[in-house]
C-alpha positions as CSV (number, residue, x, y, z in Angstrom):
1,M,-4.0,-22.6,30.3
2,S,-6.7,-23.3,27.5
3,A,-10.5,-22.4,28.4
4,T,-11.7,-25.2,25.8
5,L,-10.2,-27.6,28.5
6,A,-13.4,-30.0,29.9
7,L,-13.5,-29.6,33.8
8,P,-12.3,-33.4,35.3
9,E,-15.1,-35.9,35.8
10,T,-14.7,-35.7,39.6
11,L,-16.8,-32.7,39.6
12,P,-20.1,-34.1,39.9
13,G,-23.3,-32.2,40.2
14,I,-21.4,-29.5,39.2
15,S,-23.3,-27.4,36.6
16,P,-21.2,-25.8,33.8
17,G,-23.3,-22.7,34.0
18,V,-22.2,-22.5,37.5
19,Y,-18.2,-23.5,36.8
20,S,-16.9,-24.1,33.5
21,A,-13.8,-24.7,32.3
22,A,-13.2,-21.2,30.9
23,D,-14.1,-20.4,34.4
24,F,-11.1,-21.9,35.8
25,A,-9.0,-20.8,32.9
26,A,-9.9,-17.3,33.8
27,V,-9.0,-18.1,37.9
28,S,-5.8,-19.7,36.9
29,E,-5.2,-16.8,34.3
30,I,-5.4,-14.1,37.7
31,A,-3.6,-16.4,39.9
32,H,-0.9,-16.7,38.0
33,R,-0.6,-13.0,36.9
34,E,-1.2,-11.7,40.7
35,A,0.8,-14.2,42.7
36,G,2.9,-16.5,40.1
37,I,0.8,-19.6,41.4
38,V,0.5,-21.9,38.6
39,L,-2.7,-24.0,38.9
40,A,-2.4,-27.4,36.7
41,E,-5.2,-28.9,35.0
42,G,-6.1,-31.4,38.0
43,K,-6.8,-28.0,40.3
44,A,-9.9,-27.6,38.8
45,M,-11.5,-29.0,42.1
46,L,-9.3,-27.4,44.1
47,V,-10.3,-24.0,43.0
48,Y,-14.1,-25.0,43.5
49,S,-13.6,-26.0,46.5
50,R,-11.6,-22.9,47.8
51,L,-13.6,-20.4,45.9
52,A,-17.2,-21.4,46.5
53,P,-17.9,-20.0,49.9
54,L,-16.3,-16.6,48.5
55,V,-18.9,-17.4,45.9
56,R,-21.4,-17.3,47.5
57,D,-20.7,-14.6,50.4
58,S,-20.2,-12.2,47.6
59,G,-23.9,-12.7,46.2
60,C,-22.8,-13.9,42.9
61,A,-24.7,-16.7,41.7
62,T,-21.9,-18.0,39.2
63,F,-17.8,-18.3,39.0
64,G,-18.5,-16.2,35.7
65,S,-19.8,-13.5,37.5
66,Y,-17.5,-13.7,40.7
67,I,-14.4,-13.8,38.3
68,L,-15.5,-9.9,37.3
69,R,-16.2,-9.0,40.5
70,I,-12.6,-10.1,41.2
71,R,-11.7,-8.2,38.0
72,E,-12.8,-5.1,39.2
73,D,-12.3,-5.4,43.1
74,A,-8.6,-5.5,43.9
75,A,-9.7,-6.6,47.8
76,E,-12.2,-9.1,46.5
77,R,-9.5,-10.5,44.3
78,N,-6.6,-10.6,47.2
79,R,-9.1,-12.4,49.2
80,A,-9.8,-14.9,46.5
81,I,-5.7,-15.2,46.0
82,M,-5.4,-15.3,50.1
83,A,-8.0,-18.7,49.6
84,L,-5.8,-20.2,47.2
85,T,-3.0,-20.1,48.8
86,T,-1.7,-23.0,51.3
87,N,-1.2,-21.9,54.4
88,H,0.4,-25.2,56.2
89,T,3.4,-25.2,58.2
90,F,4.7,-26.6,61.7
91,F,7.5,-25.7,63.6
92,Y,10.9,-26.8,62.8
93,R,10.2,-27.9,59.7
94,E,13.2,-28.7,57.7
95,A,14.6,-29.2,61.5
96,H,18.0,-29.5,59.7
97,H,17.9,-25.8,58.0
98,F,17.4,-24.6,62.3
99,E,20.7,-27.0,62.8
100,H,22.7,-25.4,60.3
101,F,21.6,-22.0,61.4
102,A,22.5,-22.7,64.8
103,S,26.1,-24.2,64.2
104,A,27.7,-22.1,61.1
105,V,25.3,-19.1,60.9
106,R,24.4,-17.9,64.8
107,P,27.9,-17.7,65.9
108,G,28.9,-14.5,63.7
109,L,25.8,-13.3,63.7
110,I,26.2,-13.5,67.6
111,E,29.6,-12.2,66.9
112,N,28.9,-9.1,64.7
113,L,26.2,-8.4,67.2
114,A,28.4,-7.8,70.1
115,R,30.6,-5.6,68.3
116,G,28.1,-3.2,67.6
117,G,26.6,-4.3,64.5
118,K,23.0,-5.6,63.6
119,A,21.2,-8.7,62.7
120,R,18.2,-8.5,59.7
121,L,16.6,-11.9,58.9
122,W,13.7,-12.2,56.6
123,S,11.1,-15.2,56.7
124,A,9.2,-14.5,53.7
125,G,5.9,-16.6,53.0
126,S,6.2,-16.9,56.9
127,S,2.0,-18.3,57.2
128,S,0.9,-18.3,60.6
129,G,4.8,-17.7,62.2
130,E,5.6,-21.0,62.9
131,E,8.9,-20.9,60.9
132,T,9.4,-17.0,62.1
133,W,9.4,-18.1,65.8
134,S,11.7,-21.3,65.2
135,L,14.0,-19.2,63.8
136,L,14.0,-16.7,66.7
137,M,14.5,-19.1,69.6
138,T,17.4,-20.5,67.6
139,L,18.9,-17.5,67.6
140,L,18.7,-16.7,71.0
141,G,19.5,-20.0,72.4
142,P,18.5,-22.1,74.9
143,D,20.5,-19.8,77.4
144,R,17.5,-17.0,78.7
145,T,19.7,-15.0,80.0
146,A,22.1,-14.9,77.1
147,G,19.1,-14.9,74.9
148,E,17.8,-11.9,76.8
149,R,20.8,-9.9,76.1
150,I,20.9,-10.6,72.3
151,A,17.5,-9.4,72.3
152,R,18.6,-6.0,73.4
153,A,21.1,-5.7,70.5
154,D,19.9,-4.4,66.6
155,V,18.2,-7.8,66.0
156,R,15.3,-7.7,63.5
157,L,13.1,-10.2,61.6
158,L,10.5,-9.7,58.8
159,A,7.8,-12.0,58.8
160,S,5.9,-11.3,55.3
161,D,3.0,-13.8,53.9
162,I,0.3,-12.6,50.9
163,A,-2.0,-14.0,53.3
164,A,-3.2,-11.4,55.8
165,H,-5.2,-13.7,58.1
166,A,-2.1,-16.3,58.5
167,L,0.0,-13.6,59.5
168,R,-2.5,-12.3,62.2
169,K,-2.5,-15.6,63.9
170,A,1.4,-15.3,63.3
171,E,1.4,-12.2,65.3
172,A,-0.9,-13.6,68.1
173,A,1.9,-16.1,68.6
174,R,-0.1,-18.3,71.1
175,Y,-0.2,-22.7,69.8
176,R,-1.3,-25.5,71.3
177,I,1.6,-26.8,73.1
178,E,1.6,-30.3,71.1
179,E,2.2,-28.0,67.5
180,L,5.8,-27.2,69.6
181,K,6.5,-30.9,69.9
182,A,9.1,-30.8,67.1
183,V,11.0,-27.6,69.0
184,P,13.7,-29.2,71.0
185,D,13.0,-28.7,74.8
186,P,15.6,-26.4,75.7
187,L,14.1,-23.8,73.6
188,V,10.2,-24.5,74.6
189,R,11.4,-24.4,78.2
190,A,13.5,-20.9,77.3
191,W,11.4,-19.3,75.3
192,V,7.3,-20.7,75.4
193,V,5.0,-19.6,78.3
194,P,1.6,-20.6,79.2
195,A,-1.4,-18.6,78.1
196,G,-4.3,-19.9,79.6
197,E,-5.0,-23.5,77.1
198,E,-2.7,-22.6,75.0
199,T,1.1,-21.4,75.1
200,E,2.6,-18.2,74.1
201,I,6.0,-17.3,72.7
202,A,7.6,-15.4,75.1
203,P,7.6,-11.2,74.7
204,T,11.0,-11.0,74.3
205,V,11.1,-13.0,71.1
206,R,8.1,-11.4,69.8
207,S,9.3,-8.3,70.3
208,L,11.9,-9.1,67.3
209,A,9.4,-10.0,64.5
210,R,7.9,-7.2,62.3
211,F,5.0,-8.5,60.4
212,R,4.5,-7.4,57.1
213,T,1.9,-8.2,54.0
214,L,3.9,-8.4,51.0
215,N,3.1,-10.6,47.3
216,L,6.6,-11.5,47.2
217,L,6.3,-10.9,43.1
218,G,5.2,-7.1,43.7
219,Q,7.2,-3.9,45.0
220,W,9.6,-4.7,48.3
221,P,9.6,-2.1,50.1
222,M,12.2,-2.7,52.5
223,Q,15.3,-0.5,52.0
224,G,18.3,-2.9,53.7
225,K,19.9,-5.7,53.4
226,F,19.4,-9.3,55.2
227,D,21.9,-11.8,56.7
228,V,19.2,-14.5,56.7
229,I,16.2,-15.2,54.1
230,F,13.8,-18.0,55.0
231,C,12.0,-18.7,51.9
232,R,11.1,-22.1,52.1
233,N,8.1,-24.4,50.4
234,V,6.5,-20.7,48.9
235,M,8.4,-21.9,45.5
236,I,6.8,-24.8,44.4
237,Y,3.5,-23.3,43.2
238,F,6.0,-21.1,40.5
239,D,6.7,-21.8,37.2
240,N,10.7,-22.1,36.3
241,P,10.9,-18.4,35.2
242,T,9.4,-17.0,38.1
243,K,11.3,-18.8,40.6
244,E,14.5,-17.8,39.1
245,R,13.4,-14.3,38.8
246,L,12.5,-14.3,42.9
247,V,15.7,-16.5,43.5
248,A,17.8,-13.6,41.8
249,R,16.1,-11.2,44.0
250,F,16.4,-12.8,47.2
251,A,20.2,-13.1,46.5
252,E,20.4,-9.1,45.6
253,A,18.6,-8.7,48.8
254,L,21.6,-10.3,51.0
255,V,24.3,-9.2,52.2
256,P,27.5,-10.5,50.6
257,G,28.1,-13.6,52.5
258,G,24.7,-14.1,53.6
259,W,22.7,-17.1,53.8
260,L,19.6,-18.6,51.8
261,Y,17.1,-21.4,52.9
262,V,14.8,-22.7,50.7
263,G,12.0,-25.7,50.4
264,H,13.4,-29.1,50.6
265,S,12.1,-29.8,46.9
266,E,12.9,-26.4,45.8
267,R,16.4,-25.8,43.8
268,V,18.4,-22.4,42.9
269,T,18.7,-22.1,39.0
270,G,19.5,-19.3,36.4
271,P,21.3,-16.0,36.9
272,A,21.2,-16.3,40.8
273,L,24.1,-19.1,40.6
274,Q,26.5,-16.6,39.9
275,M,26.2,-14.9,43.1
276,L,25.1,-17.8,45.6
277,A,27.0,-21.3,45.8
278,T,25.3,-24.2,47.8
279,A,26.6,-24.5,51.2
280,G,24.5,-27.5,52.1
281,P,21.0,-29.7,51.4
282,T,18.8,-26.6,50.1
283,I,20.9,-23.9,51.6
284,Y,23.0,-21.1,50.0
285,R,25.6,-18.3,50.6
286,R,25.7,-15.6,48.5
287,S,29.6,-14.9,47.6
288,E,31.5,-12.4,49.6
289,A,32.7,-10.0,46.7
């Protein structure tokens, strides 16, 4: 991104001394380097609106001085990156993924658990938890007694996100009942309980999730491999080389025969195609070899 680009005319009343094209270019470079986020030229207004509160809170008079701050202060830099990320999600989003998981993946996981094996799932970019809980409720199924038995086996789901504030909401597991309207009623009846004016994901489901702040472009501390990885509508913010590197890492993190689910506008390309085969719309399976 060139620092000589002019800011769009849709930023009336903003002095170039407060927020300039050079500032936008600098933020774009930091966001790409730190989190793989690509900020196109038309995102200047978004950057201003997301970061202006942080600029004010930091006591900086200009974006330029704030940029100097985040270059030196890792914690503040992380706050800025989190402010630039979108945490929009909802329960049972892209329902065909959960339907496929229930019919094609879940039976094998249940059989393996019954033989004393383990099940490891990863919601990568889990945001505020809707995907995490949708996946776990689908795994446990609508029969609460059978689900309790599954939950006593060696089942764990890693829910990770770069945004700590989103993970705090996910871990709290409290939502308005209308937020669960897309979830099949039998799953809601089995695994959602009243909590004052809200609802809460049942303790059995919550006991299976582990929440971790994680930058997908950084080091992954996990040692084991996963049976299932959901990473949906995260890579849309990355450029193609970053996407290909990330998907290749996901493929390596899957057990042979493991499953990767990506967002509706995302596709697997590059080296990962040597390991992953298309198994359905935006669904991929790692080769058994």
